[in-house]
Backbone as ProteinMPNN parsed JSONL, in Angstrom:
{"seq_chain_A": "XXXXXXXXXXXXXXXXXXXXXXXXXXXXXXXXXXXXXXXXXXXXXXXXXXXXXXXXXXXXXXXXXXXXXXXXXXXXXXXXXXXXXXXXXXXXXXX", "coords_chain_A": {"N_chain_A": [[35.291, -0.242, -164.895], [32.471, 1.271, -163.392], [29.12, 0.347, -164.034], [25.711, 0.266, -165.287], [22.916, -1.561, -166.475], [20.227, -0.445, -168.254], [18.141, -1.557, -169.638], [18.097, -0.696, -172.215], [20.474, 0.542, -172.711], [23.953, 0.256, -171.835], [25.125, 1.958, -169.163], [27.568, 4.238, -168.138], [29.699, 5.977, -165.826], [31.902, 8.718, -166.081], [34.85, 10.836, -166.088], [35.598, 14.098, -167.48], [38.143, 14.947, -168.052], [40.065, 13.105, -168.834], [42.069, 10.945, -170.917], [40.669, 8.734, -171.983], [38.021, 9.652, -172.178], [38.346, 11.684, -174.119], [39.125, 10.071, -176.258], [36.768, 8.59, -176.698], [35.038, 10.64, -177.446], [36.189, 11.284, -179.88], [36.072, 8.843, -181.328], [33.355, 6.96, -181.062], [33.027, 4.181, -180.85], [33.134, 1.385, -178.795], [34.354, -1.267, -176.645], [33.508, -3.59, -174.145], [34.553, -5.738, -171.658], [33.698, -8.349, -169.445], [34.674, -10.302, -166.805], [34.275, -13.199, -164.859], [35.183, -13.13, -161.54], [35.678, -15.369, -160.012], [35.938, -17.392, -161.816], [37.891, -17.281, -164.381], [37.45, -18.183, -166.95], [34.895, -17.74, -167.589], [33.121, -15.369, -169.203], [32.04, -12.256, -170.721], [31.718, -10.241, -173.626], [31.01, -7.057, -174.83], [30.236, -5.141, -177.591], [29.887, -1.953, -179.057], [28.397, 1.288, -179.539], [28.865, 4.515, -178.217], [26.157, 6.297, -177.91], [25.126, 8.548, -176.774], [26.002, 11.259, -174.669], [25.734, 12.598, -171.527], [25.813, 15.336, -169.269], [26.682, 15.17, -165.819], [26.286, 17.016, -163.584], [25.555, 17.312, -160.864], [26.416, 14.983, -159.91], [24.729, 12.859, -159.439], [24.177, 10.415, -160.801], [26.673, 9.195, -160.618], [26.839, 8.878, -157.814], [24.712, 7.11, -157.438], [25.739, 4.81, -158.715], [27.988, 4.405, -157.073], [26.784, 3.661, -154.663], [25.537, 1.318, -155.536], [27.737, -0.34, -156.065], [28.732, -0.576, -153.552], [30.659, 1.273, -152.657], [32.533, 2.841, -150.233], [33.02, 5.528, -150.251], [32.936, 8.789, -151.669], [33.84, 10.656, -154.577], [35.031, 13.727, -154.755], [35.981, 15.214, -156.896], [36.568, 15.752, -160.249], [34.678, 17.03, -163.163], [31.814, 15.183, -164.181], [30.37, 12.825, -166.513], [27.695, 10.997, -168.123], [27.816, 8.087, -169.918], [26.181, 6.595, -172.61], [25.907, 3.536, -173.846], [25.08, 1.813, -176.705], [24.478, -1.485, -177.342], [25.833, -3.522, -179.832], [26.918, -5.979, -180.482], [27.408, -9.154, -178.936], [29.558, -11.359, -177.282], [30.081, -14.436, -175.702], [31.489, -16.579, -173.182], [31.331, -19.676, -171.727], [28.796, -19.188, -170.611]], "CA_chain_A": [[34.411, 0.904, -164.758], [31.145, 0.975, -162.89], [28.083, 0.476, -165.061], [24.371, -0.283, -165.027], [22.117, -1.838, -167.682], [18.885, 0.127, -168.017], [17.201, -2.199, -170.542], [18.381, -0.232, -173.572], [21.857, 1.01, -172.783], [24.901, 0.153, -170.732], [25.422, 3.344, -168.758], [28.809, 4.387, -167.378], [30.078, 7.318, -165.378], [33.303, 8.996, -166.386], [35.228, 12.243, -165.98], [35.836, 14.712, -168.777], [39.526, 15.41, -168.235], [40.965, 11.97, -169.061], [42.251, 10.572, -172.316], [39.613, 7.813, -172.406], [36.876, 10.475, -172.587], [38.682, 12.312, -175.396], [39.088, 9.028, -177.271], [35.363, 8.281, -176.988], [34.488, 11.767, -178.217], [36.761, 11.186, -181.217], [35.538, 7.622, -181.949], [32.466, 6.432, -180.029], [32.959, 2.729, -180.827], [33.84, 0.869, -177.628], [34.158, -2.648, -176.255], [33.548, -3.786, -172.704], [34.605, -7.144, -171.305], [33.436, -8.638, -168.033], [35.155, -11.635, -166.471], [33.901, -13.683, -163.534], [36.38, -13.142, -160.697], [35.9, -16.704, -159.478], [36.205, -18.303, -162.927], [38.328, -16.417, -165.498], [37.01, -18.745, -168.231], [33.518, -17.29, -167.792], [33.245, -13.96, -169.554], [31.201, -11.693, -171.781], [32.24, -9.037, -174.278], [29.983, -6.24, -175.454], [30.754, -4.113, -178.506], [28.836, -1.033, -179.457], [28.659, 2.71, -179.784], [28.339, 5.498, -177.265], [25.192, 7.094, -178.683], [24.767, 9.806, -176.103], [26.773, 11.652, -173.488], [25.028, 13.624, -170.762], [26.527, 15.853, -168.111], [26.205, 14.745, -164.491], [26.87, 18.069, -162.75], [25.313, 17.078, -159.443], [27.014, 13.71, -159.642], [23.682, 11.947, -158.96], [24.376, 9.086, -161.376], [27.883, 8.675, -159.995], [26.515, 8.473, -156.443], [23.89, 5.905, -157.573], [26.639, 3.685, -158.961], [28.83, 4.19, -155.882], [25.981, 2.875, -153.73], [25.331, -0.011, -156.127], [28.97, -1.092, -155.929], [29.12, -0.516, -152.147], [31.855, 2.097, -152.456], [32.361, 3.568, -148.971], [33.521, 6.884, -150.402], [32.603, 9.548, -152.861], [35.01, 11.338, -155.12], [34.535, 15.096, -154.919], [36.787, 15.911, -157.881], [36.408, 16.215, -161.604], [33.356, 17.018, -163.773], [31.435, 13.844, -164.615], [29.367, 12.633, -167.566], [27.084, 9.678, -168.235], [27.982, 7.545, -171.277], [25.135, 5.665, -172.959], [26.434, 2.621, -174.877], [24.134, 0.932, -177.398], [25.169, -2.722, -177.647], [25.614, -4.027, -181.205], [27.392, -7.365, -180.59], [27.763, -9.773, -177.661], [30.245, -12.642, -177.348], [30.151, -14.991, -174.358], [32.248, -17.806, -172.969], [30.871, -20.443, -170.565], [27.551, -18.635, -170.045]], "C_chain_A": [[33.066, 0.425, -164.213], [30.145, 1.189, -164.016], [26.757, -0.038, -164.545], [23.701, -0.497, -166.369], [20.722, -1.316, -167.387], [17.805, -0.469, -168.941], [17.391, -1.773, -171.989], [19.839, 0.136, -173.782], [22.658, 0.449, -171.606], [25.283, 1.588, -170.403], [26.641, 3.352, -167.839], [28.935, 5.813, -166.865], [31.558, 7.511, -165.68], [33.565, 10.501, -166.215], [35.626, 12.794, -167.342], [37.287, 15.104, -169.027], [40.527, 14.273, -168.425], [41.001, 11.61, -170.54], [41.151, 9.644, -172.818], [38.39, 8.606, -172.892], [37.143, 11.144, -173.938], [38.656, 11.3, -176.528], [37.648, 8.683, -177.661], [34.705, 9.407, -177.769], [34.962, 11.704, -179.669], [36.191, 9.986, -181.998], [34.686, 6.915, -180.917], [32.316, 4.916, -180.009], [33.777, 2.195, -179.644], [33.528, -0.604, -177.44], [34.331, -2.747, -174.757], [33.616, -5.296, -172.465], [34.422, -7.296, -169.794], [33.824, -10.095, -167.799], [34.727, -11.986, -165.049], [35.171, -13.789, -162.68], [36.7, -14.506, -160.138], [36.226, -17.723, -160.569], [36.602, -17.478, -164.155], [37.96, -16.948, -166.868], [35.527, -18.435, -168.5], [33.562, -15.782, -168.013], [32.215, -13.558, -170.601], [31.885, -10.453, -172.318], [31.11, -8.356, -175.017], [30.664, -5.207, -176.34], [29.609, -3.247, -178.941], [29.331, 0.379, -179.619], [28.094, 3.532, -178.645], [27.456, 6.444, -178.064], [24.919, 8.444, -178.071], [25.686, 10.008, -174.909], [26.026, 12.772, -172.809], [25.9, 14.071, -169.594], [25.885, 15.321, -166.835], [26.742, 15.759, -163.456], [26.668, 17.877, -161.254], [25.849, 15.725, -158.978], [26.014, 12.681, -159.1], [23.875, 10.539, -159.5], [25.613, 8.429, -160.786], [27.576, 8.139, -158.593], [25.627, 7.213, -156.459], [24.774, 4.681, -157.804], [27.544, 3.392, -157.766], [28.075, 3.374, -154.858], [25.767, 1.453, -154.248], [26.546, -0.914, -155.918], [29.539, -1.045, -154.488], [30.426, 0.214, -151.902], [31.633, 2.923, -151.191], [32.742, 5.034, -149.07], [32.903, 7.518, -151.633], [33.866, 10.224, -153.354], [34.6, 12.752, -155.483], [35.126, 15.845, -156.102], [36.114, 16.324, -159.181], [34.967, 16.193, -162.105], [33.036, 15.647, -164.364], [30.382, 13.903, -165.71], [28.813, 11.218, -167.451], [27.217, 9.26, -169.689], [26.904, 6.484, -171.502], [25.609, 4.802, -174.129], [25.297, 1.751, -175.405], [24.9, -0.315, -177.815], [24.803, -3.204, -179.042], [26.021, -5.49, -181.349], [27.763, -7.872, -179.218], [28.458, -11.106, -177.966], [30.39, -13.153, -175.915], [31.006, -16.241, -174.357], [31.764, -18.435, -171.656], [29.653, -19.833, -169.885], [26.365, -19.392, -170.585]], "O_chain_A": [[32.595, -0.668, -164.53], [30.299, 2.089, -164.841], [26.686, -0.692, -163.504], [23.892, 0.289, -167.296], [20.107, -1.696, -166.391], [16.692, 0.053, -169.017], [16.889, -2.435, -172.897], [20.365, 0.05, -174.892], [22.117, 0.201, -170.528], [25.717, 2.338, -171.277], [26.727, 2.574, -166.889], [28.339, 6.738, -167.417], [32.36, 6.586, -165.55], [32.643, 11.315, -166.201], [35.955, 12.033, -168.252], [37.619, 15.553, -170.124], [41.721, 14.464, -168.196], [40.088, 11.927, -171.302], [40.737, 9.758, -173.972], [37.794, 8.258, -173.912], [36.267, 11.168, -174.803], [38.219, 11.617, -177.635], [37.355, 8.505, -178.843], [33.898, 9.151, -178.662], [34.208, 12.037, -180.584], [35.871, 10.104, -183.181], [35.225, 6.325, -179.981], [31.534, 4.404, -179.208], [34.958, 2.51, -179.505], [32.564, -1.126, -178.001], [35.183, -2.082, -174.168], [32.812, -6.047, -173.019], [34.913, -6.499, -168.995], [33.365, -10.998, -168.499], [34.812, -11.155, -164.145], [36.124, -14.466, -163.066], [37.854, -14.792, -159.818], [36.736, -18.803, -160.272], [35.729, -17.022, -164.893], [38.135, -16.244, -167.863], [34.984, -18.833, -169.53], [33.98, -15.02, -167.14], [31.609, -14.397, -171.268], [32.541, -9.712, -171.584], [30.348, -8.996, -175.741], [31.558, -4.487, -175.896], [28.499, -3.727, -179.169], [30.521, 0.631, -179.809], [26.988, 3.28, -178.167], [27.952, 7.292, -178.805], [24.525, 9.381, -178.765], [26.088, 9.059, -174.237], [25.714, 13.786, -173.435], [26.633, 13.273, -169.01], [24.683, 15.057, -166.794], [27.536, 15.412, -162.582], [27.535, 18.249, -160.462], [25.747, 15.372, -157.803], [26.396, 11.75, -158.391], [23.753, 9.568, -158.753], [25.6, 7.235, -160.487], [28.022, 7.047, -158.24], [25.769, 6.348, -155.595], [24.585, 3.643, -157.171], [27.831, 2.229, -157.486], [28.652, 2.481, -154.238], [25.812, 0.496, -153.476], [26.404, -2.102, -155.631], [30.684, -1.43, -154.253], [31.212, -0.179, -151.04], [30.635, 3.638, -151.095], [32.782, 5.721, -148.05], [32.409, 6.828, -152.525], [34.845, 10.345, -152.618], [33.87, 12.94, -156.457], [34.8, 17.016, -156.299], [35.2, 17.149, -159.19], [34.129, 15.462, -161.579], [33.898, 15.021, -164.98], [29.621, 14.863, -165.83], [29.383, 10.36, -166.777], [26.788, 9.98, -170.591], [26.734, 5.581, -170.682], [25.701, 5.276, -175.261], [24.638, 1.042, -174.644], [25.872, -0.219, -178.564], [23.628, -3.286, -179.397], [25.526, -6.179, -182.241], [28.354, -7.147, -178.418], [27.996, -11.879, -178.805], [30.774, -12.4, -175.019], [31.218, -16.874, -175.391], [31.791, -17.793, -170.605], [29.508, -19.964, -168.67], [25.226, -19.086, -170.235]]}, "name": "protein", "num_of_chains": 1, "seq": "XXXXXXXXXXXXXXXXXXXXXXXXXXXXXXXXXXXXXXXXXXXXXXXXXXXXXXXXXXXXXXXXXXXXXXXXXXXXXXXXXXXXXXXXXXXXXXX"}
């Protein structure tokens, strides 16, 4: 998933009609792992809670992330939200 760190939260974009979104609404505890594509033994794992969910009706946040990740396309489909994850625990390997 695309994300950005804003200094207080990991922020993600997601659609509201998928099971992952329903699972987060039911239990906001999530974990995110990031692995270096050039060295799979270098990784970080973040555990925390989605403290806030905001609608992104104009898809502005989604478009910001699409530009950040150099996505050459937009996705005109489903309703989007912004997930704000507060990090509670970090585990790293080879960092």
